[in-house]
C-alpha positions as CSV (number, residue, x, y, z in Angstrom):
1,X,-22.4,22.6,28.7
2,X,-19.6,25.5,26.9
3,X,-18.5,25.5,23.6
4,X,-15.4,23.5,24.3
5,X,-17.5,20.3,26.3
6,X,-20.1,20.4,23.0
7,X,-17.1,20.4,20.6
8,X,-15.3,17.6,22.2
9,X,-18.0,15.9,23.0
10,X,-19.1,16.0,19.0
11,X,-15.5,14.9,18.5
12,X,-15.7,11.9,21.1
13,X,-19.0,10.9,20.2
14,X,-17.2,10.1,16.3
15,X,-14.2,9.2,17.2
16,X,-15.9,6.4,19.0
17,X,-17.6,5.1,16.5
18,X,-14.0,4.2,14.2
19,X,-13.4,0.8,13.6
20,X,-10.8,-0.3,16.0
21,X,-8.5,-1.4,13.4
22,X,-8.7,1.9,11.6
23,X,-5.4,3.2,12.9
24,X,-3.3,0.1,12.1
25,X,-4.6,-0.9,8.5
26,X,-3.9,2.5,7.5
27,X,-0.6,2.9,9.2
28,X,0.2,-0.7,7.3
29,X,-0.8,0.2,3.8
30,X,1.4,3.8,4.3
31,X,3.8,2.1,5.2
32,X,4.0,-0.7,2.3
33,X,4.5,2.1,-0.1
34,X,7.4,3.7,-1.7
35,X,6.4,7.6,-1.2
36,X,3.2,9.0,0.1
37,X,1.0,11.4,-1.9
38,X,-1.9,13.7,-0.3
39,X,-4.4,14.7,-1.7
40,X,-7.7,17.0,-0.6
41,X,-9.5,20.3,-1.7
42,X,-10.5,23.3,0.7
43,X,-10.5,22.0,4.3
44,X,-9.4,18.3,3.9
45,X,-6.6,19.4,1.7
46,X,-5.7,21.3,4.9
47,X,-5.6,18.3,6.9
48,X,-4.1,16.6,4.5
49,X,-0.9,19.1,4.4
50,X,-0.9,19.1,8.2
51,X,-0.8,15.3,7.8
52,X,2.2,15.0,5.1
53,X,4.2,17.7,7.4
54,X,3.8,15.2,10.1
55,X,5.3,12.6,7.8
56,X,8.0,14.5,6.2
57,X,9.1,14.9,10.2
58,X,8.9,11.6,10.7
59,X,11.2,10.7,7.8
60,X,8.5,9.9,5.5
61,X,8.9,10.6,1.7
62,X,5.9,12.3,1.2
63,X,4.2,14.8,-1.1
64,X,1.3,17.2,-1.4
65,X,-1.2,16.7,-4.6
66,X,-1.1,20.1,-7.0
67,X,1.9,21.5,-5.3
68,X,4.8,23.0,-8.3
69,X,7.3,20.1,-6.6
70,X,5.2,17.2,-6.4
71,X,6.6,14.3,-8.6
72,X,4.4,11.6,-11.0
73,X,3.0,9.2,-9.3
74,X,4.2,5.6,-10.1
75,X,3.3,1.9,-8.8
76,X,4.6,1.5,-5.2
77,X,3.4,5.0,-4.2
78,X,0.0,5.5,-2.1
79,X,-2.4,8.2,-2.4
80,X,-4.1,9.1,0.9
81,X,-7.4,10.9,-0.5
82,X,-9.4,13.2,2.1
83,X,-13.1,14.3,0.9
84,X,-16.1,14.8,3.5
85,X,-18.8,14.2,1.3
86,X,-16.2,11.5,-1.1
87,X,-17.8,13.3,-3.8
88,X,-15.3,15.6,-4.5
89,X,-14.4,15.8,-8.3
90,X,-10.9,16.2,-8.4
91,X,-10.3,13.9,-5.4
92,X,-12.2,11.2,-6.8
93,X,-11.0,11.7,-10.0
94,X,-7.1,11.8,-9.2
95,X,-7.8,8.5,-7.2
96,X,-9.0,6.5,-9.7
97,X,-6.1,7.9,-11.9
98,X,-3.9,6.5,-9.1
99,X,-5.6,3.1,-8.5
100,X,-5.4,2.6,-12.4
101,X,-1.2,3.5,-11.9
102,X,-1.2,0.4,-9.5
103,X,-1.3,2.5,-6.5
104,X,-3.0,1.7,-3.3
105,X,-5.1,4.6,-2.7
106,X,-6.7,5.6,1.2
107,X,-9.7,7.1,1.1
108,X,-10.6,9.4,4.3
109,X,-14.4,10.6,4.1
110,X,-17.9,10.0,6.2
111,X,-19.3,8.3,3.3
112,X,-18.5,4.5,2.9
113,X,-20.7,4.5,-0.5
114,X,-19.0,7.2,-2.1
115,X,-16.9,7.4,-5.2
116,X,-14.3,7.7,-3.6
117,X,-14.6,4.9,-1.2
118,X,-15.4,2.6,-4.0
119,X,-11.5,3.6,-5.4
120,X,-10.1,2.7,-1.6
121,X,-7.6,0.1,-1.0
122,X,-8.1,1.0,2.7
123,X,-11.3,3.0,3.6
124,X,-10.9,5.3,6.6
125,X,-14.9,5.5,7.5
126,X,-15.1,8.5,9.6
127,X,-19.2,8.9,10.8
128,X,-19.0,13.0,11.0
129,X,-21.3,15.2,9.7
130,X,-20.6,17.1,6.5
131,X,-21.7,20.5,5.0
132,X,-24.3,18.7,3.2
133,X,-26.0,17.7,6.5
134,X,-27.3,14.6,5.1
135,X,-30.1,12.2,7.2
136,X,-27.6,9.1,8.2
137,X,-24.5,12.0,9.4
138,X,-24.3,12.8,12.7
139,X,-26.1,15.9,14.2
140,X,-23.5,18.8,14.6
141,X,-23.6,22.1,15.8
142,X,-20.9,23.3,14.1
143,X,-20.8,25.1,10.8
144,X,-19.7,23.1,7.6
145,X,-17.8,19.9,7.6
146,X,-16.0,21.5,10.6
147,X,-16.5,18.3,12.9
148,X,-15.0,16.2,10.2
149,X,-11.9,18.1,9.7
150,X,-11.2,18.0,13.4
151,X,-11.7,14.1,13.2
152,X,-10.0,13.6,10.4
153,X,-7.3,15.2,11.8
154,X,-7.5,13.5,15.1
155,X,-7.5,10.5,12.8
156,X,-4.5,11.3,11.0
157,X,-2.5,12.5,14.3
158,X,-3.3,9.2,15.5
159,X,-1.7,7.3,12.2
160,X,1.4,9.0,12.6
161,X,1.8,9.0,16.0
162,X,1.2,4.8,15.1
163,X,3.7,5.2,12.4
164,X,6.4,7.5,14.5
165,X,6.4,4.1,16.7
166,X,7.0,1.7,13.9
167,X,9.3,3.5,12.3
168,X,11.0,4.3,15.7
169,X,11.3,7.7,15.3
170,X,11.8,9.8,18.5
171,X,11.2,13.4,19.6
172,X,15.4,14.2,18.7
173,X,15.1,12.5,14.8
174,X,11.7,14.1,14.3
175,X,13.3,17.5,15.4
176,X,16.1,17.3,13.0
177,X,13.7,17.2,10.1
178,X,11.9,20.2,11.5
179,X,12.6,23.4,9.7
180,X,15.7,25.7,10.9
181,X,15.4,28.6,8.8
182,X,13.0,30.4,11.1
């Protein structure tokens, strides 16, 4: 098997284990919020920023937590928190804060027993390997949390696809929000 096939096989084996209603539940919580805030550190943060950008193109009012133009959260907003391990201190801390503000928290993580999962209104359990290589995690030949990053990205893209359909966003509408300062 070549490298592409190995990576695709690993991704498919993780995505096949997702709860069948994960995308629908995730999208429902997103659509129930006034504004969407996306949070993650490191590589998870990069997956989150890509997700936030896609949601902006789909017409959502969305912010990446930690950016200088991110406003205060208020009740009715939704937080999407991404952490492979579910233990990233800043992600857990800010998720708890969002919950105290009365905001639903969507947790994207490999560990359904993690501190992040405990804050979740909606848990998107992605049973992939992380950099910690716990015995319960799926084996992978890829370094660090690459498998989690890839699977989270695909899950978030599936959420965007469902969100676009429910919001009746077609290509032209989405394109009209794409940067034109290129």
